[in-house]
C-alpha positions as CSV (number, residue, x, y, z in Angstrom):
1,X,247.9,81.8,64.4
2,X,251.6,81.0,64.7
3,X,252.4,78.0,67.0
4,X,255.0,80.0,68.9
5,X,252.5,82.6,70.0
6,X,249.6,80.2,70.5
7,X,248.1,80.1,74.0
8,X,249.3,77.1,76.1
9,X,247.6,75.2,78.9
10,X,249.4,72.8,81.2
11,X,247.6,70.0,83.0
12,X,249.2,67.9,85.8
13,X,247.6,65.2,87.9
14,X,248.3,61.7,89.0
15,X,246.0,59.7,86.8
16,X,246.6,57.5,83.8
17,X,246.9,58.7,80.2
18,X,243.5,57.3,79.1
19,X,241.7,59.1,82.0
20,X,243.4,62.4,81.1
21,X,242.2,62.1,77.5
22,X,238.6,61.3,78.6
23,X,238.6,64.1,81.1
24,X,239.7,66.7,78.6
25,X,237.1,65.5,76.1
26,X,234.4,65.9,78.7
27,X,235.6,69.4,79.3
28,X,235.1,70.2,75.6
29,X,238.7,71.5,75.2
30,X,240.0,70.9,71.7
31,X,243.7,70.9,71.0
32,X,246.5,70.1,68.5
33,X,249.7,68.6,70.0
34,X,253.0,70.3,69.3
35,X,254.7,67.0,68.6
36,X,254.1,63.3,68.7
37,X,255.5,63.1,72.3
38,X,252.9,65.2,73.9
39,X,252.1,62.9,76.7
40,X,255.2,62.1,79.0
41,X,255.6,60.3,82.2
42,X,257.6,62.0,84.9
43,X,258.6,61.2,88.5
44,X,257.3,63.6,91.1
45,X,258.7,64.2,94.6
46,X,256.8,61.4,96.1
47,X,258.2,58.8,93.7
48,X,255.0,58.2,91.9
49,X,254.4,58.6,88.2
50,X,252.6,61.7,86.8
51,X,251.3,62.4,83.4
52,X,252.2,65.7,81.9
53,X,250.1,67.1,79.1
54,X,251.2,70.1,77.1
55,X,248.7,70.8,74.2
56,X,248.2,73.7,71.9
57,X,244.7,75.1,72.2
58,X,243.0,74.9,68.8
59,X,239.4,76.1,69.6
60,X,237.5,77.1,72.7
61,X,233.7,77.4,72.0
62,X,232.2,80.3,73.9
63,X,228.6,81.6,73.8
64,X,229.8,85.2,74.1
65,X,229.6,88.1,71.7
66,X,232.5,88.9,69.4
67,X,235.7,90.7,70.4
68,X,235.0,90.1,74.2
69,X,238.0,89.1,76.3
70,X,237.3,86.0,78.3
71,X,239.3,84.5,81.1
72,X,238.5,80.8,81.8
73,X,239.6,79.0,85.0
74,X,238.5,75.4,85.5
75,X,239.5,73.8,88.8
76,X,239.7,70.1,89.3
77,X,240.2,68.1,92.5
78,X,243.7,67.1,91.6
79,X,244.7,69.7,89.0
80,X,243.9,73.0,87.3
81,X,243.5,74.3,83.8
82,X,244.5,77.9,83.3
83,X,243.6,79.5,80.0
84,X,245.1,82.8,79.2
85,X,242.8,85.6,78.1
86,X,241.6,85.1,74.5
87,X,240.5,87.4,71.8
88,X,237.6,85.5,70.3
89,X,236.8,86.6,66.8
90,X,233.1,85.8,66.3
91,X,232.7,86.7,62.7
92,X,229.1,87.3,61.9
93,X,227.5,85.2,59.1
94,X,226.4,87.0,55.9
95,X,224.3,85.7,53.0
96,X,227.2,86.5,50.8
97,X,229.2,83.8,52.5
98,X,226.7,81.1,51.2
99,X,227.8,79.1,48.3
100,X,226.2,79.4,44.9
101,X,224.5,76.0,45.3
102,X,222.8,77.1,48.6
103,X,221.6,80.4,47.1
104,X,220.2,78.5,44.1
105,X,218.3,76.2,46.5
106,X,216.9,79.2,48.3
107,X,215.8,80.8,45.0
108,X,213.9,77.7,44.1
109,X,211.7,78.2,47.1
110,X,210.7,81.6,45.8
111,X,208.2,82.5,43.1
112,X,210.0,82.7,39.7
113,X,208.6,86.2,39.2
114,X,210.3,87.4,42.4
115,X,213.6,85.8,41.4
116,X,213.5,87.4,37.9
117,X,212.4,90.9,38.9
118,X,214.1,91.3,42.2
119,X,216.8,88.8,43.2
120,X,218.4,89.0,39.7
121,X,218.9,92.8,40.3
122,X,220.7,92.6,43.6
123,X,224.2,91.9,42.1
124,X,226.1,90.4,39.2
125,X,226.6,87.2,41.2
126,X,222.9,86.9,42.1
127,X,221.9,87.6,38.5
128,X,224.2,84.8,37.3
129,X,222.6,82.4,39.9
130,X,219.1,83.5,39.0
131,X,219.9,82.7,35.3
132,X,220.9,79.1,36.1
133,X,219.4,76.7,33.6
134,X,218.3,74.2,36.3
135,X,216.2,76.9,37.9
136,X,214.3,77.7,34.7
137,X,213.7,74.2,33.6
138,X,209.9,74.7,34.0
139,X,207.9,78.0,33.9
140,X,204.2,78.7,34.3
141,X,203.2,82.1,33.0
142,X,199.4,81.4,32.8
143,X,197.4,84.5,32.2
144,X,200.5,86.8,32.5
145,X,200.9,90.0,30.5
146,X,204.5,90.3,29.2
147,X,206.3,92.3,26.6
148,X,208.2,90.6,23.9
149,X,211.6,91.2,25.5
150,X,210.6,89.7,28.8
151,X,209.3,86.5,27.2
152,X,212.3,86.1,24.9
153,X,214.6,86.5,27.9
154,X,212.7,83.9,29.9
155,X,212.6,81.3,27.2
156,X,216.2,81.7,26.3
157,X,217.3,80.6,29.8
158,X,217.1,76.9,28.9
159,X,213.4,76.3,29.6
160,X,212.3,72.8,28.7
161,X,208.6,72.9,29.8
162,X,206.7,76.1,29.3
163,X,203.0,76.7,30.2
164,X,201.9,79.9,28.5
165,X,198.2,79.4,28.7
166,X,196.2,82.5,28.0
167,X,199.3,84.6,28.0
168,X,199.1,88.1,26.4
169,X,202.0,89.2,24.2
170,X,201.5,92.4,22.2
171,X,205.1,92.9,21.0
172,X,207.0,91.0,18.4
173,X,209.4,88.4,19.4
174,X,213.1,88.2,18.4
175,X,215.3,85.4,19.6
176,X,219.1,85.5,19.7
177,X,219.5,81.9,20.9
178,X,218.2,78.5,20.0
179,X,215.4,77.5,22.3
180,X,215.5,74.2,24.2
181,X,211.7,73.8,24.6
182,X,210.3,70.3,24.6
183,X,206.8,70.8,25.9
184,X,205.0,74.1,25.0
185,X,201.4,75.0,25.9
186,X,200.0,78.0,24.2
187,X,196.4,77.3,24.6
188,X,194.2,80.3,24.1
189,X,197.2,82.6,24.0
190,X,196.9,86.1,22.8
191,X,199.9,86.2,20.4
192,X,200.4,87.3,16.8
193,X,201.0,84.8,14.0
194,X,204.5,86.2,13.4
195,X,205.4,85.8,17.1
196,X,204.1,82.3,17.2
197,X,206.1,81.4,14.1
198,X,209.2,83.0,15.7
199,X,208.9,80.6,18.6
200,X,208.4,77.6,16.4
201,X,211.4,78.6,14.2
202,X,213.7,79.2,17.3
203,X,212.8,75.8,18.8
204,X,214.7,74.0,16.0
205,X,213.9,70.3,16.4
206,X,213.5,70.0,20.1
207,X,209.7,70.2,20.4
208,X,207.9,67.0,21.4
209,X,204.5,68.2,22.7
210,X,202.8,71.3,21.5
211,X,199.4,72.8,22.0
212,X,198.2,75.8,19.9
213,X,194.5,75.5,20.7
214,X,192.5,78.6,19.9
215,X,195.4,80.4,18.2
216,X,195.7,82.1,14.8
217,X,197.9,80.1,12.5
218,X,198.9,80.5,8.8
219,X,200.5,78.5,6.1
220,X,204.0,79.1,7.5
221,X,202.9,77.7,10.8
222,X,201.8,74.5,9.2
223,X,205.0,74.2,7.1
224,X,207.1,74.6,10.2
225,X,205.2,71.9,12.0
226,X,205.7,69.5,9.0
227,X,209.2,70.3,8.0
228,X,211.1,71.3,11.0
229,X,209.8,69.5,14.1
230,X,210.6,65.9,13.3
231,X,210.4,64.8,17.0
232,X,206.8,66.0,17.6
233,X,204.7,63.4,19.4
234,X,201.6,65.3,20.5
235,X,200.0,68.2,18.6
236,X,196.8,70.1,19.5
237,X,195.4,72.4,16.9
238,X,191.8,72.4,18.1
239,X,189.8,75.6,17.4
240,X,192.7,77.2,15.5
241,X,191.8,80.0,13.2
242,X,193.4,79.9,9.7
243,X,194.9,83.1,8.4
244,X,196.2,84.3,5.1
245,X,194.4,81.6,3.0
246,X,196.0,78.6,4.8
247,X,193.8,75.6,4.5
248,X,196.0,72.5,4.4
249,X,199.4,71.0,5.0
250,X,201.9,71.1,2.1
251,X,203.9,68.1,3.3
252,X,203.5,65.1,5.6
253,X,203.3,65.5,9.4
254,X,206.2,64.1,11.4
255,X,206.3,60.2,11.5
256,X,206.8,60.4,15.3
257,X,203.3,61.9,15.9
258,X,201.2,59.8,18.2
259,X,198.3,62.2,19.1
260,X,196.6,64.8,17.0
261,X,193.7,67.0,17.7
262,X,192.4,69.0,14.7
263,X,188.8,69.5,15.9
264,X,186.5,72.4,15.0
265,X,189.0,74.2,12.6
266,X,186.9,76.4,10.2
267,X,187.7,76.4,6.5
268,X,190.1,73.5,6.7
269,X,190.4,71.2,3.7
270,X,190.0,68.0,5.6
271,X,190.2,65.8,2.5
272,X,193.8,67.2,1.8
273,X,194.7,66.9,5.5
274,X,193.9,63.2,5.7
275,X,196.5,62.5,3.0
276,X,199.3,63.9,5.1
277,X,198.5,62.1,8.3
278,X,201.3,59.8,9.5
279,X,200.6,56.0,10.0
280,X,202.0,56.3,13.5
281,X,198.9,58.0,14.9
282,X,197.3,56.3,17.9
283,X,194.8,58.9,19.1
284,X,193.0,61.2,16.7
285,X,190.3,63.9,17.1
286,X,188.5,65.1,13.9
287,X,185.3,66.2,15.6
288,X,183.2,69.2,14.5
289,X,183.4,68.8,10.6
290,X,179.7,68.8,9.9
291,X,179.9,69.2,6.2
292,X,183.4,68.4,4.9
293,X,184.2,64.9,6.4
294,X,182.7,62.2,4.2
295,X,182.7,58.5,3.9
296,X,185.3,58.8,1.2
297,X,187.7,60.5,3.6
298,X,187.0,57.8,6.3
299,X,187.9,55.2,3.7
300,X,191.3,56.7,3.1
301,X,191.9,57.4,6.8
302,X,191.3,53.9,7.9
303,X,193.6,52.4,5.3
304,X,196.5,54.8,6.1
305,X,196.2,55.1,9.9
306,X,195.3,51.5,10.8
307,X,196.9,51.6,14.3
308,X,194.5,54.1,15.8
309,X,193.4,53.2,19.4
310,X,191.1,56.2,20.1
311,X,189.1,58.1,17.4
312,X,186.7,61.0,17.9
313,X,184.4,61.8,15.0
314,X,181.7,63.5,16.9
315,X,179.5,66.1,15.1
316,X,180.5,64.8,11.7
317,X,177.0,64.7,10.2
318,X,178.0,63.6,6.7
319,X,179.4,60.2,8.0
320,X,177.1,57.3,7.5
321,X,177.0,53.7,8.5
322,X,179.4,52.9,5.7
323,X,182.1,54.7,7.7
324,X,181.4,52.4,10.6
325,X,182.1,49.4,8.4
326,X,185.5,50.9,7.4
327,X,186.3,51.4,11.1
328,X,185.2,47.9,12.1
329,X,187.0,46.1,9.4
330,X,190.3,48.1,9.4
331,X,191.0,49.6,12.9
332,X,191.6,46.3,14.7
333,X,193.3,48.1,17.7
334,X,190.5,50.6,18.3
335,X,189.6,50.8,22.0
336,X,187.6,54.1,22.2
337,X,185.2,55.5,19.6
338,X,183.2,58.8,19.9
339,X,180.3,59.1,17.5
340,X,178.3,61.7,19.5
341,X,175.7,63.6,17.5
342,X,176.5,61.7,14.3
343,X,172.8,61.4,13.4
344,X,173.4,60.0,9.9
345,X,175.0,56.9,11.4
346,X,172.5,54.1,12.0
347,X,174.5,51.1,13.1
348,X,173.8,48.5,15.8
349,X,176.4,45.8,15.2
350,X,179.0,47.1,17.6
351,X,179.3,43.6,19.1
352,X,181.4,42.8,16.0
353,X,184.1,45.3,17.0
354,X,186.9,43.1,18.3
355,X,188.9,45.4,20.5
356,X,186.4,48.2,21.3
357,X,186.2,49.0,25.1
358,X,184.5,52.4,25.3
359,X,181.8,53.9,23.1
360,X,180.8,57.6,23.5
361,X,177.3,58.3,22.1
362,X,176.2,61.7,23.5
363,X,173.2,63.1,21.6
364,X,172.2,59.8,20.0
365,X,168.4,59.5,19.8
366,X,166.7,56.8,21.9
367,X,165.9,54.7,18.8
368,X,169.6,54.4,18.1
369,X,170.8,53.8,21.6
370,X,173.1,50.8,21.8
371,X,172.7,48.3,24.6
372,X,175.6,45.9,25.1
373,X,177.6,44.5,28.0
374,X,180.7,43.9,25.9
375,X,182.1,47.5,26.3
376,X,181.4,50.6,28.4
377,X,178.9,53.2,27.1
378,X,180.4,56.6,28.1
379,X,178.8,60.1,28.3
380,X,182.2,61.8,28.3
381,X,181.7,65.4,27.2
382,X,185.3,66.7,26.5
383,X,188.0,64.9,24.5
384,X,191.3,64.3,26.3
385,X,193.2,63.7,23.1
386,X,196.4,65.8,22.9
387,X,195.2,68.1,25.7
388,X,198.0,69.3,28.0
389,X,195.7,69.6,31.0
390,X,192.7,67.3,31.7
391,X,190.0,68.1,34.2
392,X,191.1,69.9,37.4
393,X,194.7,68.5,37.2
394,X,196.2,72.0,36.9
395,X,199.5,70.8,38.4
396,X,200.1,68.7,35.3
397,X,201.1,69.6,31.7
398,X,200.9,66.4,29.9
399,X,203.0,64.1,32.0
400,X,205.1,66.8,33.7
401,X,204.3,68.1,37.2
402,X,204.5,72.0,37.0
403,X,205.7,72.9,40.4
């Protein structure tokens, strides 16, 4: 509004300048002065000084509806404020007036499925906000049924942590962008080997933690894990089914690998696998090899991976007490050992294990039961090595809270 046409108000009373300011403030009248000499002292007819205030009204707050003409008369004991009739433009607020940042915060309070299938279709602006990388940092699509195009679109939004447990994907996957995935849980997923390899190939070298438990894998899958993902720290291949004649790694696993679960994999050439295990391993699960894990393999394993802190060799019936000597004499950092149902092991000198804290002995006959106060005898049923979710902590995927 131009200052020449702005409404004016004149206040005259015989009080000091400070009292005039305080009184106007209490009345809630906001104003911008026309110039620096707004407040002037004048002589009235009685010879006393008066303060004359001539402000420009800047805002009058009214609790009336829009476009209503309001006339305000406020009478004081020694003066009067007369405000001309005002056209109050009470512009209604629209969600389109909100900033992108506020809309993004609102979207984060909604289920991701609603944002992807409904909010993103409202307008181009909403679609752009719904595709923001910070919103898609984590996704949980457990037990969802998606087509290949939907999954590709979701993963290409900059997802870092993806839980795809028991997801069903019937179509092939084709990615046009490099994926940023760091944590990927595909436990018990219904997905083809080609689609699985497409995900691993699109991830480049970003993957740090991966679970393929219960999936079909082939030789290309093993090659991608060995040659491409050099930052891999945790790998879960438990219960995987080998396809197309795959039976072993063709090169060494990443040197960054700390945890590995290769339990209960049928037709796996374990003797060849042991040769490619990295020395960096701290937790290892090789349970379930009832006929193809021998003392010879344990001899090689304990020499190469001497830093292991937790070892699970349950249900390996071909291992004998000789393997226990290899473990005792070479794995000086071992804290947890699982020998459940290893009926060929007859060993009682566990007191000689220097660092052992927990011994798991499920299924051991009473004659072989070890009694000692040096470490804890555990009846733990399920292994936690490399598992993305342990127990009922469904809100966790490894060390990330999936909200």
